[in-house]
C-alpha positions as CSV (number, residue, x, y, z in Angstrom):
1,M,0.0,0.0,0.0
2,M,2.8,2.5,0.9
3,A,4.4,2.1,-2.5
4,S,1.2,3.0,-4.4
5,D,1.2,6.6,-3.1
6,G,-1.9,8.7,-3.4
7,P,-4.7,9.8,-1.1
8,E,-5.3,6.3,0.3
9,V,-1.8,6.1,1.6
10,E,-2.0,9.6,3.2
11,T,-5.3,8.6,4.9
12,W,-3.7,5.4,6.1
13,I,-0.7,7.2,7.5
14,N,-2.9,9.8,9.2
15,F,-5.0,7.0,10.7
16,T,-2.1,5.1,12.1
17,V,-0.7,8.3,13.7
18,I,-4.1,9.1,15.2
19,A,-4.7,5.6,16.4
20,A,-1.2,5.4,17.9
21,T,-1.6,8.6,19.9
22,R,-5.2,8.0,20.9
23,F,-4.6,4.7,22.8
24,D,-2.0,4.0,25.5
25,L,0.3,1.1,24.8
26,D,-0.9,-0.6,28.0
27,D,-4.6,0.1,27.2
28,Q,-5.2,-1.2,23.7
29,P,-8.7,-0.7,22.3
30,E,-11.4,-3.3,21.6
31,P,-11.8,-3.9,17.9
32,E,-15.0,-1.8,17.9
33,Q,-13.1,1.2,19.2
34,F,-10.3,0.7,16.7
35,L,-12.7,0.6,13.9
36,S,-14.5,3.7,15.2
37,V,-11.2,5.6,15.0
38,L,-10.7,4.3,11.5
39,E,-14.2,5.4,10.5
40,E,-13.6,8.9,12.0
41,C,-10.4,9.3,10.1
42,C,-11.9,8.2,6.8
43,D,-14.9,10.5,7.2
44,A,-12.7,13.4,8.0
45,R,-10.6,12.7,4.9
46,R,-13.7,12.5,2.7
47,V,-14.9,15.8,4.0
48,Q,-11.5,17.4,3.5
49,Q,-11.4,16.1,-0.1
50,R,-14.9,17.5,-0.8
51,T,-14.0,21.0,0.5
52,Q,-10.8,21.4,-1.4
53,P,-11.0,22.8,-4.9
54,S,-10.0,20.4,-7.7
55,E,-6.8,21.1,-9.5
């Protein structure tokens, strides 16, 4: 995935950073919490893409 570049890669990197900073190493989330963070990140990225003018 990382080699492909593009918005999907940027979203994935942003998500991993958000997820890594949201949960303590000693307090890992349940799968539902983890997926919730992923959903929030994807939703935010979609909103950002819609509000940016096309080049």
